[in-house]
C-alpha angles and dihedrals in degrees: 000000000000091000089047094056093038091057092049092047092047094051091044091054090048092051092050096046093050088074097209128153107313092236092056093049092046092050091052093047089050092054093045094052098039095047102015105182095037090042094053092048091046091052092050089051102039109008102091137043096253111163093177128265098269096044093044091051092048092049091051093050092045097054096081099048093042090044089054090050093049093046090054087067088070089071092060115105086232089072099089112157090174088070094054121109124233087264095055102042100072091042091050092048091049093049093045093049096044103030104019089232117131127204113253134206132206097066129138115216126192119190114216114192104169115079096215091047089050092053093045092049090050092049090051092052091046090051089056095046115125109178117007146004121191119186138173128177139169093217130026108177120185121238142072119004091355086069090051089055088053091051091049091052091050091050090048092052091049091055091053104268112143107236124191119182125186117188129181110247097224100036094047097037095121093049092046089056094055129083092261099089092053092047091049094049091048087057089054095256110151103229118181127185107222123215094359113216108235125165088205091065098037093116093044099053135020107258099206097058103114139193096235099166122115111204134155122180120183123193090338084281110081127044137181129197136155141099101311123105121205094276138119105227090217089065104030123095091330090155095056095086096229098103129240118327115255115212147160135213130191119220111209137191124177136055094321087072088070091054092053089045089054091052091050089050089051092053092046092052094046088056102037108019089235117130118216105161105185124230116273114252118277092254119212137155109296120250117244100211132053099010134106112260101226137349118192114196113209119189123183138180143092112340092025129091113293122257095356095145090041088056092049091052092052092048091050095049094047091050093056115113104170115013147359122194117184131183124189136149093216117041115186104133126196116247089257093052092046092052092045091054092046092048091050092053092045092053091054103268113139105238119192123181118191118195133160119278089221123035130201091220115067094193092050091047093055094040090049092054090056090072096051097085095058094043095047091049089054092053099258114149115224119198125193110211113218100183095090135295102328102218098167114122109205143140124194119193120199090331087281108082132032146183120213131169145084101317121118118199094248136099094258094059096039098047112015120027132073102256141164133200136177123226103205118198100193127108097207096052091042092053089051090053090045090054089053090051089053088054088055090051090051088058093048139077122230117237109240110226095213095047090047090059091058097056114127118283091235089063091051090053093050090048092052092047092056091040088067089062097039094105088064099046 
């Protein structure tokens, strides 16, 4: 009995002294005291941002050389803060001060919004690769066009292209158990399983930290990033009852490719200890016509500055004067994000949130609903998309500035996982993304505030129950 109470008291003290968001601490204390033994074990497994001793040490040692590499980008002519809009300047200053990464001009961005078109474009670029292909994904799921991508990578490796592939252990578990990894390695593809899930090490490293980034870099010249995993929607979770996954990817050329390449190199070194710092971009005087004004790359995750993407989201929302349109598959906002969205609506900004009508996570679905009352009362419009599982992660501010990448609006993405997003300061690209969001709205139904109030009491109770655990989801 003494050991029992000592363990609870010890973990309670540890929770309190971590000084995290109050809601997170309260949720953990609730679990620990309602289900004491299970709660203590759960906290030891999932309660702290423990990357593991070796990875944490590597990340600490890497920060200076990578910081020096990122800061060197500031000397490129493509770093032109005078061309940034009022939306981009504070974000760029924040990222430069905290990450050392400047925003860069002279990029060409192409928005791909059809999964099959994304995969075919990627296959075409892989087939033309001459020197290197670097990829990392949270999920690689076998089947359909995803298999054709694998074949293209194998063919590229056989013709002498250096291929490095980093896959999250949990997200890509099914793929890693197929014959594909062996075939790839036999073709001299370097395939590494990131953040391997091992029960043996469960008390040495947090098991639910995930590599959630999606990055492809080809020949140091072409890059892709966005919300889409390496999956063919016709073969992925078709039995889940939520419909096909709806995603976007951005194809990029220009100096921003080097930044994404540097982030992929960072992830590779954290996992393997091997350093492959890419070449800096071939800097030249920016073009004035036909290029995106500024792209700011924002990575986050263990070993990087805390809450950086969360801060960028807050800055963007508070800068809005006319409209905010936000799409996310998983909507469990922090208290600060919730208040920022409410404040925007209450000061006359049109705020639209688009989320899937059906979600593949039951806990997230109920926890998400618990925020609807406050948002609807503030004048926020909430749309439920019925054309599949809307997996696109995007924010458009005043049709002039946008964020697009891998980040869900939940605690896991904002505080735990390895993520990346782009802050794009370009009116033409932003309007293209805005037009896509309007297509999503056309395939959605608007939640009626008055009808929502009349939902059954049992649903309200379930929502509030899962709300208590929302800081941990």
